[in-house]
C-alpha positions in Angstrom: -4.8 5.6 -20.9 -2.3 3.7 -18.8 -1.0 0.5 -20.4 -0.5 -2.8 -18.7 3.2 -1.9 -18.5 2.2 1.0 -16.2 0.0 -1.2 -14.1 2.7 -3.9 -13.9 5.4 -1.4 -12.9 3.1 0.0 -10.1 2.4 -3.5 -8.9 6.1 -4.4 -8.9 7.0 -1.2 -7.1 4.4 -1.9 -4.4 5.6 -5.4 -3.8 9.2 -4.3 -3.8 8.5 -1.5 -1.3 6.5 -3.8 1.0 9.1 -6.6 0.8 12.1 -4.4 1.4 10.5 -2.7 4.4 9.4 -6.1 5.8 12.9 -7.5 5.3 14.3 -4.6 7.4 12.7 -6.2 10.4 12.9 -10.0 9.8 16.7 -10.2 10.0 16.7 -7.7 12.8 14.3 -9.6 15.0 15.9 -13.0 14.3 19.4 -11.6 15.0 18.4 -9.7 18.0 16.7 -12.8 19.4 20.0 -14.7 19.2 22.0 -11.8 20.8 19.5 -11.5 23.7 19.5 -15.3 24.1 23.3 -15.3 24.3 23.2 -12.5 26.9 20.8 -14.4 29.1 22.8 -17.6 28.7 25.9 -15.7 29.9 23.7 -14.7 33.0 22.9 -18.3 33.6 26.5 -19.4 33.4 28.2 -16.5 35.2 25.5 -15.5 37.6 26.4 -11.9 36.9 23.3 -9.6 37.1 24.7 -7.3 34.4 24.0 -10.0 31.7 20.4 -10.3 32.9 20.1 -6.6 32.7 21.5 -6.7 29.2 19.1 -9.3 28.0 16.1 -7.3 29.5 17.3 -4.0 28.0 18.0 -5.2 24.5 14.8 -7.2 24.5 13.0 -3.9 24.2 14.5 -3.3 20.8 13.9 -7.0 19.9 10.2 -6.9 20.8 9.7 -3.6 18.8 11.3 -5.2 15.7 9.2 -8.3 16.2 5.9 -6.3 16.4 6.7 -4.2 13.3 7.8 -7.3 11.4 4.5 -9.0 12.1 2.5 -5.9 10.9 4.5 -5.5 7.7 4.4 -9.3 7.0 0.6 -9.2 7.1 0.6 -6.3 4.7 2.9 -8.2 2.4 0.6 -11.2 2.2 -2.2 -8.9 1.1 -0.2 -8.3 -2.1 -0.8 -11.8 -3.4 -4.6 -11.4 -3.5 -4.6 -7.7 -4.4 -2.1 -7.4 -7.2 -0.9 -10.9 -8.0 -4.1 -13.0 -8.2 -3.0 -14.9 -11.3 0.2 -15.9 -9.5 -1.8 -17.1 -6.5 -4.2 -19.0 -8.7 -1.4 -20.7 -10.7 1.0 -21.7 -7.9 -1.2 -21.2 -4.8 -1.3 -25.0 -4.2 2.5 -25.0 -3.9 3.2 -21.5 -2.4 0.4 -21.7 0.1 1.5 -24.9 1.8 4.8 -23.7 3.3 3.3 -20.3 4.3 0.4 -22.1 6.1 2.8 -24.3 8.0 5.0 -21.3 8.8 2.0 -19.5 10.3 0.4 -22.5 12.1 3.6 -24.0 13.5 6.7 -21.7 13.5 5.0 -18.3 14.1 2.6 -19.8 16.7 5.5 -21.2 18.7 7.6 -18.0 18.3 4.8 -15.6 19.4 3.7 -17.9 22.3 7.2 -18.3 23.7 7.9 -14.6 23.3 5.0 -13.9 25.6 6.0 -16.6 28.0 9.6 -15.4 28.1 8.6 -11.7 28.5 6.4 -12.1 31.6 8.0 -14.9 33.6 11.3 -13.6 34.7 10.4 -14.1 38.3 8.4 -17.3 37.9 11.1 -19.7 36.6 14.6 -20.5 37.5 17.2 -18.8 35.1 18.2 -22.2 33.6 14.6 -22.8 32.7 13.7 -19.3 31.6 16.6 -19.0 29.2 15.1 -22.0 27.3 12.1 -19.9 26.3 14.2 -17.3 24.4 16.2 -20.0 22.7 12.9 -21.6 21.5 11.9 -18.2 20.2 15.2 -17.9 18.3 14.8 -21.5 16.9 11.2 -20.9 15.9 12.1 -17.6 14.2 14.7 -19.5 12.1 12.1 -22.2 11.4 9.7 -19.5 10.2 12.4 -18.2 7.8 12.9 -21.8 6.6 9.3 -22.2 5.5 9.1 -18.8 3.9 12.4 -19.4 2.0 11.1 -22.8 0.9 8.3 -20.9 -0.9 10.8 -18.4 -2.3 13.2 -21.1 -3.4 10.4 -22.7 -5.5 10.2 -19.4 -7.3 13.9 -19.5 -8.0 14.1 -23.3 -8.8 10.7 -25.0 -9.3 10.6 -28.6 -8.0 8.1 -31.1 -6.7 5.2 -30.0 -8.9 3.1 -31.1 -11.9 1.0 -29.0 -14.3 -2.7 -29.7 -14.3 -3.7 -28.8 -17.8 -7.4 -29.0 -17.1 -7.3 -26.6 -14.2 -4.5 -24.6 -15.8 -2.3 -24.4 -12.7 0.7 -26.0 -11.0 0.1 -28.5 -8.2 2.3 -29.7 -5.4 3.4 -33.4 -5.8 6.1 -33.7 -3.2 6.6 -31.6 0.0 9.8 -33.5 0.4 11.1 -32.1 -2.9 10.2 -28.6 -1.8 12.2 -29.1 1.5 15.2 -30.6 -0.2 15.3 -28.0 -3.0 19.0 -27.3 -3.6 18.2 -23.6 -3.8 16.7 -23.6 -0.3 19.8 -25.0 1.3 22.1 -22.4 -0.3 19.6 -19.6 0.4 18.5 -20.4 4.0 22.0 -20.6 5.6 23.0 -17.3 3.9 19.9 -15.5 5.2 20.4 -16.9 8.8 24.0 -15.8 9.1 22.9 -12.4 7.7 20.5 -12.1 10.6 23.4 -12.6 13.0 25.2 -9.7 11.2 22.2 -7.5 11.5 21.4 -8.2 15.2 25.0 -8.0 16.2 25.7 -4.6 14.6 22.5 -3.1 15.7 23.4 -3.7 19.4 27.0 -2.7 18.9 26.2 0.4 16.9 23.5 1.6 19.4 26.0 0.9 22.2 28.6 3.0 20.5 26.1 5.9 20.1 25.3 5.6 23.8 29.0 5.6 24.8 29.4 8.9 22.9 26.9 10.5 25.3 28.2 9.1 28.5 30.5 11.0 30.8 33.8 9.6 32.1 33.3 7.0 34.9 29.6 6.7 34.2 28.5 3.2 35.6 26.7 2.5 32.3 30.0 2.4 30.4 30.8 -1.2 31.5 27.3 -2.3 30.5 27.5 -1.0 27.0 31.1 -2.1 26.5 30.1 -5.7 27.4 27.1 -5.3 25.1 29.5 -4.4 22.2 31.7 -7.5 22.9 28.8 -10.0 22.9 27.1 -8.3 19.9 30.2 -8.2 17.8 31.1 -11.8 18.6 27.7 -12.7 17.1 28.2 -10.3 14.2 31.7 -11.5 13.3 30.4 -15.1 13.2 27.7 -13.9 10.9 30.1 -12.1 8.6 32.3 -15.1 8.3 29.3 -17.3 7.6 27.9 -14.8 5.1 31.1 -14.7 3.1 31.3 -18.5 3.0 27.6 -19.2 2.2 27.6 -16.3 -0.3 30.6 -17.9 -2.1 28.7 -21.2 -2.2 25.6 -19.5 -3.4 27.4 -17.7 -6.3 29.1 -20.9 -7.3 25.8 -22.8 -7.6 24.2 -20.0 -9.6 26.5 -20.7 -12.5 24.4 -23.8 -13.3 21.1 -22.9 -11.7 20.6 -19.3 -12.9 23.5 -18.5 -15.3 22.0 -15.2 -16.5 21.9 -13.9 -12.9 25.5 -14.9 -12.4 26.7 -13.4 -15.6 25.0 -10.1 -14.8 26.5 -10.1 -11.3 30.0 -10.4 -12.8 29.4 -8.0 -15.7 30.0 -10.7 -18.3 28.3 -9.9 -21.6 30.5 -12.0 -23.9 31.5 -15.5 -22.8 34.8 -15.8 -21.0 36.5 -19.1 -21.7 39.8 -19.4 -19.8 41.0 -22.2 -22.2 41.1 -19.6 -25.0 43.0 -17.0 -23.1 46.7 -16.6 -22.9 46.7 -16.5 -19.1 44.3 -19.4 -18.9 42.2 -17.5 -16.3 39.1 -15.4 -16.0 39.4 -11.7 -15.1 37.0 -10.2 -12.6 35.3 -6.8 -13.2 35.8 -4.4 -10.3 33.8 -1.8 -12.2 31.5 -2.4 -15.1 29.0 -0.3 -17.0 26.4 -1.9 -19.3 24.3 -0.1 -21.9 20.7 -1.1 -21.0 19.6 -0.8 -24.6 22.3 -2.9 -26.3 23.1 -5.0 -23.2 26.8 -4.6 -24.0 29.5 -3.6 -21.5 30.8 -0.2 -22.5 33.3 0.3 -19.7 35.1 -1.9 -17.2 38.0 -2.2 -14.9 39.3 -5.7 -14.5 41.4 -7.6 -12.0 43.3 -10.5 -13.6 42.7 -14.1 -12.4 40.2 -13.0 -9.8 37.0 -14.5 -11.4 38.7 -17.9 -11.8 39.5 -17.8 -8.0 36.0 -16.7 -7.1 34.0 -18.6 -9.6 36.2 -21.7 -10.2 38.0 -21.9 -6.8 41.4 -22.1 -8.6 44.0 -19.7 -9.9 43.2 -20.6 -13.5 40.4 -22.2 -15.5 36.7 -21.9 -15.6 34.1 -20.6 -18.1 31.5 -17.9 -17.7 28.8 -17.9 -20.3 27.9 -14.3 -21.3 24.5 -12.7 -21.2 24.4 -12.3 -25.0 24.7 -16.1 -25.6 22.4 -16.9 -22.7 19.7 -14.7 -24.1 19.9 -16.5 -27.4 19.7 -19.8 -25.6 16.6 -18.7 -23.6 14.9 -17.4 -26.8 15.4 -20.8 -28.3 14.2 -22.6 -25.2 11.2 -20.4 -24.2 10.4 -18.7 -27.5 11.6 -15.4 -28.9 8.7 -13.6 -27.3 6.8 -14.9 -24.3 3.7 -12.8 -23.5 5.3 -9.6 -24.7 8.8 -10.3 -23.3 11.3 -9.1 -25.9 14.3 -10.7 -24.3 15.5 -12.5 -21.2 18.1 -10.0 -20.0 18.1 -9.0 -16.3 18.9 -5.5 -15.0 22.6 -5.9 -15.4 23.9 -2.7 -13.8 21.6 -3.1 -10.8 22.7 -6.7 -10.2 26.4 -5.9 -10.7 26.6 -3.1 -8.2 24.1 -4.6 -5.7 26.2 -7.7 -5.6 29.3 -5.7 -4.8 27.6 -3.6 -2.2 26.5 -6.9 -0.5 29.9 -8.6 -0.7 32.1 -5.6 0.0 29.7 -4.4 2.7 30.1 -7.7 4.5 33.8 -7.4 4.3 33.7 -3.8 5.7 31.5 -4.9 8.6 34.0 -7.7 9.4 36.9 -5.3 9.4 35.0 -2.9 11.7 34.1 -5.7 14.1 37.7 -6.9 14.4 39.0 -3.4 15.1 36.2 -2.7 17.6 36.9 -5.9 19.5 40.6 -5.0 19.6 39.8 -1.5 20.9 37.3 -2.8 23.4 39.5 -5.5 24.9 40.1 -5.6 28.7 42.6 -3.3 30.4 42.3 -0.7 27.6 40.1 2.3 27.1 40.8 2.7 23.4 37.1 2.3 22.5 36.4 5.3 24.7 39.3 7.6 23.7 39.0 7.0 19.9 35.7 8.8 19.6 36.0 8.9 15.8 35.8 5.1 15.8 32.7 5.2 18.0 31.1 7.2 15.3 32.1 4.7 12.7 30.7 1.8 14.8 27.5 3.8 15.4 27.0 4.4 11.7 27.4 0.6 11.2 24.0 0.3 12.9 22.4 1.0 9.6 24.8 -0.7 7.3 23.3 -4.3 7.6 20.0 -2.9 6.2 21.8 -1.7 3.1 23.7 -5.0 2.7 20.5 -7.1 3.2 18.5 -5.0 0.7 21.3 -5.3 -1.9 21.2 -9.1 -1.4 17.5 -9.1 -1.8 17.7 -7.1 -5.1 20.3 -9.6 -6.4 18.1 -12.6 -5.5 14.8 -11.2 -6.9 15.8 -9.1 -9.8 18.1 -11.8 -11.0 15.0 -13.9 -11.8 13.6 -11.4 -14.2 11.4 -11.8 -16.3 10.1 -14.8 -14.4 8.1 -14.8 -11.2 8.6 -18.6 -11.1 11.8 -19.3 -13.0 11.1 -20.8 -16.4 7.5 -21.4 -15.6 5.5 -18.1 -15.2 6.5 -14.6 -16.2 5.9 -11.5 -14.0 3.5 -10.1 -16.6 1.4 -13.3 -16.5 1.2 -13.1 -12.7 -0.4 -9.7 -12.2 -4.1 -9.4 -11.3 -6.1 -8.9 -14.5 -8.7 -6.5 -13.0 -6.4 -4.3 -10.9 -6.7 -0.6 -11.8 -4.1 2.1 -12.0 -6.0 4.3 -9.5 -6.2 1.5 -6.9 -2.5 0.8 -7.3 -1.5 4.4 -7.0 -3.7 5.0 -3.9 -2.5 1.9 -2.2 1.1 2.7 -3.0 0.7 6.1 -1.3 -1.1 4.6 1.7 1.5 1.9 2.1 4.4 4.3 1.8 2.9 6.6 4.5 2.2 3.7 6.7 5.7 2.3 6.4 7.2 5.8 7.0 5.1 6.2 10.1 6.0 2.7 11.4 9.6 3.2 10.7 9.6 6.6 12.4 7.8 5.3 15.5 10.3 2.4 15.6 13.3 4.7 15.5 11.8 7.1 18.0 11.0 4.4 20.5 14.4 2.7 20.1 16.1 6.0 20.6 14.0 6.7 23.6 14.8 3.4 25.2 18.6 3.9 24.5 18.6 7.4 25.9 16.8 6.2 29.1 19.4 3.5 29.6 19.2 0.1 31.3 18.2 1.4 34.7 15.2 3.4 33.6 12.6 1.2 35.4 14.7 1.0 38.6 15.0 4.8 38.6 11.3 5.2 38.1 10.6 3.0 41.1 12.9 4.9 43.3 12.0 8.4 42.2 8.8 10.1 40.9 11.0 11.7 38.2 10.3 10.5 34.7 13.5 8.9 33.4 12.5 9.9 29.9 11.9 13.6 30.6 15.4 14.6 29.4 14.7 13.1 26.0 11.3 14.8 25.8 12.9 18.1 26.8 15.6 17.8 24.1 13.1 17.0 21.5 11.0 20.1 22.4 14.1 22.3 22.1 15.0 20.6 18.7 
């Protein structure tokens, strides 16, 4: 007999798997949309056909990511009715409003103008045509805004009232939902993250292509220019991510102190006024015992937490998880529908936060070096093949960073599905079975694996064929993709 804990764990795993896979493609499609729009804008300004060719070529990857993102987004929405019906019943009046607006307004505009942009290259003047892709980029960001408005309510509930007769929460102010403080620290952070993702995907794929090209190949100039534009976008994204991430962490100290304490590995309160150095040390490494919730090993950097968390060399106070748990037990009750305590997964949050922050710093460093190696009148980017491999590997790194950020955001809310209002255990569907969850988990995993595999295969195929594949096909009966097919057969 499988207990509710088993069912709850399966439901959580399924939603996490679906959300993580969907979130691979959301930042990818938004970021690639901006990169492609910038490339076409360069074409309009400079009248150089290479930029038009760049926009058309990289739009293949953009359109693939958009299509897979739509499919996975639909699957994700099924989760609410399948496994989280109690959540949907309790806060559906609030959660449903921004999702409905997102679908009817933002997504409708985004998908409509994608079609208009894709099929009208020869029907509009360049200065008009480029407007379509910028509308797509804006609509994609607007779509993210509405979805994050719903997520921000889960992090910081506002603009609602509890209907005791119906036993659910009801929306009282759409304005409060849109002015939620959590939304305006979360939304900018996500958007700059999309720039990082889109920029490094283009730069990384270009690096892989340069590794394959022979000296004096005419495509070299194409992919070198692609790297410069992409990393310009990516570097802006990295700078923005570091700034907005700092602002986000600063606000968490008051909004979600347990999450902040776990992120920094603080089990016992650090009060700088009671320390000899009058500052808070920052943990570079920390290991917490998941049973006792006590830190059993750490490596500290003096003064650093005061600088990061208090924005000064000294001062500041970080309340530890031990004290916060006692405060939450007093506020919400020592037990709340089987919840023994209010600790979050400390080790996961601690290291996920560092992967996210340090990963962004690494991407920024690689971008600076790449732009230096790829500057005009030098072939360093071509001669330093080891660095092309490094840049190529960075294609995949934004997905790791984004996933780490998602884990911090969502696991830091534990044990709440709506912070301070509804627990995860209360939100699960009461009639869902272990068998149905197990089967659907397997089906979803296989579906995602197939979609991901097809996405990678098609992207690799397009990259291998190069930007002149269609032109070559028109001039010659030879299939421009046959070399790829042959190499795959040999492999």
